[in-house]
C-alpha positions in Angstrom: 41.9 -4.2 -18.1 42.4 -7.3 -20.1 45.9 -6.5 -21.0 47.2 -7.1 -17.5 45.3 -10.3 -16.5 46.2 -13.4 -18.2 42.9 -15.1 -17.3 40.6 -12.1 -18.4 38.0 -12.3 -21.1 40.3 -10.2 -23.3 43.4 -12.2 -22.7 41.6 -15.5 -23.4 40.1 -14.4 -26.7 42.4 -11.7 -28.1 46.0 -11.6 -29.0 48.3 -9.0 -27.3 48.4 -6.8 -30.4 44.6 -6.7 -30.8 44.2 -5.9 -27.0 46.7 -3.1 -27.4 44.9 -1.6 -30.4 41.5 -1.7 -28.7 42.8 -0.2 -25.4 44.6 2.6 -27.3 41.6 3.3 -29.5 39.4 3.6 -26.3 41.8 5.8 -24.5 42.4 8.1 -27.4 38.7 8.3 -28.1 38.2 9.4 -24.4 41.0 11.8 -24.4 39.5 13.7 -27.5 36.5 14.5 -25.2 38.3 15.4 -22.0 41.3 17.4 -23.4 38.8 19.5 -25.3 36.2 19.8 -22.6 37.7 22.7 -20.6 35.7 25.4 -22.3 32.4 23.4 -22.0 33.0 22.9 -18.3 34.0 26.6 -17.8 30.8 27.8 -19.4 28.3 25.2 -18.1 29.9 23.9 -14.8 28.4 20.8 -13.5 25.8 20.4 -16.3 28.6 20.6 -18.9 30.5 18.0 -17.0 27.5 15.8 -16.9 26.9 16.2 -20.5 30.5 15.3 -21.3 30.3 12.1 -19.2 27.2 11.0 -21.0 28.9 11.7 -24.3 32.1 9.8 -23.3 30.1 6.7 -22.2 27.8 6.8 -25.1 30.6 7.3 -27.7 32.8 4.5 -26.3 29.8 2.2 -26.0 28.8 2.8 -29.6 32.4 2.4 -30.9 32.8 -0.7 -28.7 29.8 -2.3 -30.4 31.1 -1.3 -33.8 34.6 -2.7 -33.0 33.1 -5.9 -31.7 31.2 -6.4 -35.0 34.2 -5.4 -37.1 36.2 -8.1 -35.1 33.7 -10.8 -35.9 33.6 -9.8 -39.6 37.4 -9.8 -39.7 37.6 -13.3 -38.3 35.0 -14.7 -40.7 36.8 -12.9 -43.7 40.2 -14.3 -42.8 38.9 -17.8 -42.7 37.1 -17.2 -45.9 40.4 -16.0 -47.5 42.1 -19.2 -46.3 39.2 -21.3 -47.6 39.7 -19.7 -51.0 43.4 -20.6 -50.9 42.5 -24.1 -49.9 40.1 -24.4 -52.8 42.7 -23.2 -55.3 45.2 -25.6 -53.8 42.8 -28.6 -54.3 42.3 -27.5 -57.9 45.9 -26.9 -58.7 47.1 -28.5 -61.9 50.3 -29.8 -60.3 51.9 -30.4 -56.9 54.4 -27.7 -57.7 51.6 -25.1 -58.2 50.1 -26.2 -54.9 53.4 -25.9 -53.1 53.8 -22.4 -54.6 50.4 -21.3 -53.3 51.4 -22.4 -49.7 54.8 -20.7 -50.1 53.2 -17.4 -51.1 51.0 -17.5 -48.0 53.7 -18.7 -45.4 57.2 -17.8 -46.6 57.2 -14.4 -45.1 56.4 -15.7 -41.6 58.6 -18.7 -41.7 61.7 -17.6 -43.6 63.3 -16.1 -40.4 63.0 -19.4 -38.6 63.5 -22.1 -41.1 65.7 -23.1 -44.1 64.4 -23.9 -47.6 64.3 -27.7 -47.1 62.4 -27.4 -43.8 59.8 -25.2 -45.4 59.5 -27.5 -48.4 58.8 -30.5 -46.1 56.3 -28.5 -44.1 54.5 -27.3 -47.3 54.2 -30.8 -48.7 52.6 -31.9 -45.5 50.2 -29.0 -45.7 49.3 -29.8 -49.3 48.6 -33.4 -48.5 46.5 -32.5 -45.4 44.4 -29.8 -47.2 43.7 -32.2 -50.1 42.7 -35.0 -47.8 40.3 -32.9 -45.7 37.0 -31.7 -47.0 36.3 -27.9 -47.2 34.7 -26.9 -44.0 31.8 -24.3 -43.8 32.7 -20.8 -42.7 30.1 -20.1 -40.1 30.4 -17.6 -37.3 32.0 -19.4 -34.3 31.6 -18.9 -30.6 35.2 -17.8 -30.3 34.4 -15.1 -32.9 31.6 -13.8 -30.8 33.6 -13.9 -27.6 36.5 -12.1 -29.2 34.1 -9.4 -30.5 32.7 -9.1 -27.0 36.1 -8.7 -25.5 37.1 -6.1 -28.2 34.0 -4.1 -27.5 34.4 -4.3 -23.7 38.0 -3.0 -23.9 37.0 0.1 -25.8 34.0 0.8 -23.5 36.0 0.1 -20.3 38.5 2.8 -21.2 35.8 5.4 -20.5 35.6 4.4 -16.8 38.9 5.9 -15.6 37.7 9.3 -17.2 34.3 9.2 -15.4 35.5 8.3 -11.9 37.0 11.7 -10.9 33.7 13.4 -11.7 31.9 11.0 -9.4 34.1 11.6 -6.4 35.2 15.2 -6.8 32.8 18.2 -6.5 34.9 20.7 -8.5 34.5 20.0 -12.2 37.8 21.7 -13.2 39.8 19.6 -10.7 37.9 16.5 -11.7 38.8 17.2 -15.4 42.6 17.6 -14.6 42.6 14.4 -12.6 40.8 12.6 -15.4 43.2 13.8 -18.0 46.1 12.8 -15.8 44.7 9.3 -15.3 44.2 8.8 -19.0 47.7 10.1 -19.9 49.2 7.8 -17.2 47.3 4.9 -18.7 48.7 5.5 -22.2 52.2 5.2 -20.6 51.2 2.2 -18.7 49.9 0.4 -21.7 53.1 1.0 -23.5 55.1 -0.1 -20.5 53.1 -3.4 -20.2 53.1 -4.1 -23.9 56.9 -3.9 -23.9 57.0 -7.4 -22.3 55.8 -8.8 -25.7 58.6 -7.3 -27.6 62.3 -6.5 -27.1 61.6 -2.8 -26.4 62.6 -1.1 -23.1 59.5 -0.5 -21.0 60.2 3.1 -20.3 60.9 3.8 -24.0 57.7 1.9 -25.1 55.7 3.8 -22.4 57.0 7.2 -23.5 56.4 6.4 -27.1 52.8 5.4 -26.5 52.2 8.5 -24.5 53.6 10.9 -27.1 52.1 9.3 -30.1 48.7 9.0 -28.2 48.9 12.7 -27.5 49.8 13.5 -31.2 46.8 11.5 -32.4 44.5 13.3 -29.9 45.7 16.7 -31.0 45.1 15.7 -34.6 41.6 14.4 -33.9 40.7 17.6 -32.0 42.1 19.7 -34.8 40.1 17.8 -37.4 36.9 18.2 -35.3 36.9 14.7 -33.9 
């Protein structure tokens, strides 16, 4: 998975928060199938298991494609939003108005790390730079497409651990239990690994991801998801 390899497709094109979200989405989507599949397998045996596997792969592939498109649209939208701010900045009636526009965009992110005078100097530099550079077109970029591909792949790849036990074990009920155990372990592992990007303790983060993941799966199943 892209979350653990620094040179992977996902690590190169997605930030840690986005990778975490895509992996959790894929795992929870898969768990909604496997945790609710006991009755189907009990009634239909191997055929029920086969139908479930096809549904898991198909659903995660479809949502992977959707997530990939959403990622590309989100990137284009964010640049468009910044272009609008830049356009307003260029048309501002005064330097003070331009500085205020920049402050509204960046103060929240920079206040914990800078004082007011440092931010003012930075904002003045930004205003000068934006006014001096022509407004660039907002076309879809290669990195947008690669990021969308990485996001979709992460969602789809989360279905593989659920499928593998059914390919190597003959008894569907045993394979289903192993599949569920793998997916639940992965929820914990994702939380454990993501703790390295924060100040959280790995075991606390892992347990939290596991419990909240289970809660979301229960809610999804209860609502017919």
